[in-house]
LUMDREN-175451 format. One line per field, with one value per residue (C-alpha): x, y, z; residue in three letters. Coordinates in steps of 0.1 Angstrom, whole numbers, plus 5000, padded with zeros to 4 digits. Example, Ala and Ser with C-alpha at 12.3 -4.5 7.8 and 13.67 -1.06 7.14 Angstrom:
BEGIN
east	5123, 5137
north	4955, 4989
up	5078, 5071
lumse	ALA, SER
REM end
This chain:
BEGIN
east	2031, 2066, 2087, 2092, 2127, 2134, 2126, 2094, 2083, 2088, 2070, 2040, 2037, 2030, 2008, 1978, 1982, 1954, 1963, 1941, 1949, 1934, 1938, 1933, 1911, 1905, 1888, 1859, 1848, 1810, 1786, 1766, 1734, 1748, 1756, 1722, 1705, 1724, 1707, 1714, 1729, 1742, 1778, 1805, 1832, 1868, 1899, 1914, 1905, 1915, 1952, 1961, 1984, 1969, 1985, 1984, 1983, 1988, 1977, 1975, 2011, 2018, 2038, 2033, 2018, 1996, 1973, 1936, 1926, 1893, 1892, 1860, 1840, 1855, 1878, 1912, 1947, 1981, 2011, 2037, 2061, 2069, 2083, 2117, 2113, 2130, 2103, 2073, 2046, 2061, 2034, 2007, 1972, 1957, 1938, 1944, 1952, 1933, 1923
north	3105, 3107, 3137, 3161, 3172, 3209, 3209, 3188, 3211, 3242, 3226, 3215, 3250, 3265, 3237, 3252, 3287, 3296, 3310, 3322, 3304, 3318, 3312, 3339, 3322, 3354, 3387, 3402, 3438, 3442, 3471, 3471, 3468, 3435, 3422, 3431, 3411, 3380, 3352, 3316, 3295, 3325, 3321, 3347, 3337, 3342, 3344, 3312, 3276, 3242, 3236, 3273, 3287, 3304, 3324, 3310, 3334, 3327, 3356, 3379, 3371, 3353, 3322, 3297, 3291, 3262, 3247, 3240, 3204, 3185, 3154, 3133, 3163, 3187, 3216, 3213, 3228, 3213, 3233, 3235, 3262, 3275, 3310, 3317, 3331, 3364, 3371, 3359, 3385, 3409, 3402, 3429, 3420, 3447, 3443, 3411, 3408, 3430, 3456
up	7727, 7712, 7719, 7689, 7678, 7675, 7637, 7643, 7671, 7650, 7620, 7641, 7656, 7621, 7608, 7627, 7614, 7590, 7556, 7527, 7494, 7462, 7425, 7399, 7373, 7353, 7353, 7334, 7332, 7333, 7337, 7369, 7348, 7333, 7368, 7381, 7353, 7362, 7381, 7393, 7365, 7345, 7333, 7332, 7307, 7319, 7297, 7311, 7303, 7316, 7310, 7309, 7336, 7366, 7395, 7430, 7460, 7497, 7519, 7488, 7478, 7445, 7454, 7425, 7391, 7383, 7357, 7360, 7357, 7358, 7380, 7383, 7370, 7396, 7389, 7405, 7404, 7397, 7409, 7381, 7394, 7429, 7426, 7440, 7475, 7465, 7439, 7458, 7461, 7436, 7410, 7411, 7423, 7401, 7368, 7349, 7312, 7289, 7314
lumse	MET, PRO, GLU, LEU, SER, GLY, ASP, ASP, SER, GLU, ARG, SER, SER, VAL, LEU, GLY, VAL, PRO, VAL, GLN, VAL, SER, VAL, ARG, LEU, GLY, ARG, ARG, ARG, MET, ARG, ILE, SER, GLN, LEU, LEU, ARG, MET, GLY, PRO, GLY, ASP, ILE, VAL, ASP, LEU, GLU, ARG, VAL, VAL, GLY, GLU, PRO, VAL, ASP, VAL, PHE, VAL, ASN, ASP, ARG, MET, VAL, ALA, ARG, GLY, GLU, LEU, VAL, VAL, VAL, ASP, GLY, ARG, LEU, GLY, LEU, THR, ILE, VAL, GLU, LEU, LEU, PRO, GLN, ALA, THR, ARG, GLY, ARG, GLU, PRO, LEU, GLY, PRO, GLY, PRO, GLY, GLU
REM end
């Protein structure tokens, strides 16, 4: 096995660290009674659609913006902007647009 340089050793030590990545697709306010009436196959409309910008979070800190895409019938994400490190995480996690 080849020896790792200082940079490679530092990089490999963080590659195994688990992180939570989430994408805010949208939000919807519903009454509990509406939620309780829902069943398998019911759809909740969100305010975002394919091609619109979405916020990307790593460990609950906003780090990028992306766009939703459909590839082979599956929903995916394209990163279009990485936020400058100084501003990462400054976006609120509170209510989304229209709330």
